[in-house]
N, C-alpha and C positions, 0 to 999 in steps of 0.2 A: 147539393154536393157535399160529401164528407171528405175532408183532407186530414191525413195523419202525417205529422212531421216526426221524424226519428232523430233524436239527438244522442250521440255517444256521450256528450257532456252538456250540462247546462251552459248556454251561451251559443252553441252551434245553431240553435233554432233562429237566432237573430243574425249572427255573422253570415250565415248562408241564405236562408229563404225568408228572413224577417219581414221584408216589404211585401213579399208574395202572400204570406200568411195574413197580414193586415188587409191586403187587397181581397183575399178570399172571404174573410170575415165581414167585410164591408157589405156584402150581399146578404140580405136577411135570411134567405133560405139555406145558406151555407153553414156548415159546422166544422170546427177545427179541433183536432186532438193532438196532444203532445206526449210522446213517449221518450223518457230519459233513461238511458241504460246505466249510467254510473253516477255516483255522488262521492263526496269527500270520504276518504278512508278514516275511520275512527282511530286507527293506530297512529296516524300521522297528523291529524287535525284536531284542534281543541274543540271542546263542546261549544264554546262561544263562536268559533269560525263555522262550525257545522250549522248552528242556529242561524247565523248570518246568511249562509248559502240557502238554507230552506226558506228564509224570508225573501231572498232575491227571487227564488222560483215562484213564490206566492205573488210577488209584485208583477212579475212577467206574465203570469197566468191571468191576472186581473186586467192588465193592459190589453192582452191579446184575446181575452174573453174565450179561452179554450173551454169546450164543452166538458172535457175531462183531461186530467194530467195523470199519466201512468208512470210510476217510478220503480225501476228494478233495483236500484240502490246497490249495484255491484261497486266495489272499490275502484276508483279511477286508476287507469293503467294496469288493470289486473284481469281484463277480459280474456287474455290468452291463457289464464289458469282455469277458466270455466269450461266444462265440457261443451263442445259444439252442439251436441244433441239437446242439452238443457236450454241453450240460447234459442235454438230453433223452435223448441216446444213452447217456450214462453212467448216468443214473438208471434208464433202461429195462433196462440190462444188470444192474444190481443187483437190480431187481425179478424179472427172469427167473431169476436165480441163487438168491435167497432164497425167492421165491414166498410172500410173506406173505399171511396171511388178513386181517390188519388193519394199517392204517397210521395213525400219529399224525403230523400234519404242522402246520407253522406256518399261521396264518390269513392270508387275503388282505388284511386291513386293517392288518397290522403296518406300522409306519412305517419300519423299517430297510430299505434298498434290497436287502440280501441276502435278507431274509425275503420281500419282495415277489417277487423273481425266483424263488426256490425255490417259492413258492406258485403262481406263474404257470405252472409246467410240470407241476404235479401232475395236472391234468385230462388233459393230453396223454398222460401216461405210464400213466394208470389206466383207459384205455378198455377196456371189457369184452372186445373182440375181441383186444386185445393182452395183457391181464393178467386173464383170467377167474377166476384163483384169488383175487383181492382181493375180499373180501366187505364190508369196512367201511373207510371213510376218515373219520377224525375230526380236525378242526382244533382245536388247543389254543390257549389264550391265554397270552401271554408278558408278564409284567410289564415295563414300560418300553418295550414295543413295541405290543401290541394295545390297551392302555388309553390310549395317546396319539394314536390315530387321531381326527381331527376331522370326518371325512366320514361322514354317516349312510348313504350309499349302500352301503358295504361293511362296516358296523359288525358287530362280533362279536355273534352272537345264540346264546347257549347253549341247546341243546335235548337235550343228553345229559350226564348226571352220573355220576361214579364216587365212591363212598364210600371215602375214603382215611384214615379215622380211625385205623386200625391202622398206617398207614405214614407219617403226617405227621412224626413225630419223626425217622425215618430220612431222609426227604426233606430236612428242615431241616439235619440233620447233614451230609448229603452236599453240600449247597450250600456249606457252610463250606470245602470243599476249594478252591473257586474264590475264593481270597482277594482277588484283584485286581478281581473283579466284584461282590463284596458289600461294601456300605458301611452306615454307620449310618442308622437311620431319621431323617428321612422320605425318604431315598433310596428309589426304587421297588424296587430290587433289594436290599432289606434283609431280614434274617431275620424281623423283626417284620411287614413288609409281606406277605411270602410266607405267613406264618401267618395274618395277617388275611384275606387273600383266600381261603385254604382254609376259614377259619371262616365267612366270608360265604357262600361256595358251599355249605358244609355246611348253613347255616341255611335255604337255599332248598330243600333236600330232606329236612330233619329229621334231619341227622346232625351229628356234632361237626366233621367236616372233609370236604371234597370238592374235586374238580377238575371243571371244566366244559369242554365241547367243543361244537363245532357240527358236526352230521352233514353230511358232503359226499356220502357214499355208504353205503348200508346194504342188503345183500341177505340176505334170510332164506331 
């Protein structure tokens, strides 16, 4: 099976489906791919910080053993300035090249504009007559984004769970690589909060730790 995880920003791949990605890769025949839409803006970030971020991405890629990492390198918090058609065409090209069986994507209720925009083009790019190879599309929850949505209309409704009890420790340790994104509790992107959410989701299915998703597409 081929799994493609889509990250509006580097760190979303861990905060959301990190344990699930590790679980997928644990099976020898499975392959995982990582698509990152944005990166640090050269106008507002130093060359040193940009190099640090690129090194973080390399470290994560090595830990998760992605078959390929695709980077669009759009400036963070600027996807609303990019023509929708351009984003659709670029994502569609990735899908036709990777041909994933499964996609892990940000949820439509996420409050960050980059997350919203990436989520808005998923349906367009995964139409069955365009990408018949995609059998499953799962929306993950991202701490500090999904949980801060105040609208009930598009609220995250988990209806798929993955037991990540064996992979939670590595997920937590991997998140530590993003030093600038992780802060002390009660900050939502704290190690304690990530563990707490995994414990909560685990309790909902009777395991020590889990990640939850909302099924957007599932073809048996």
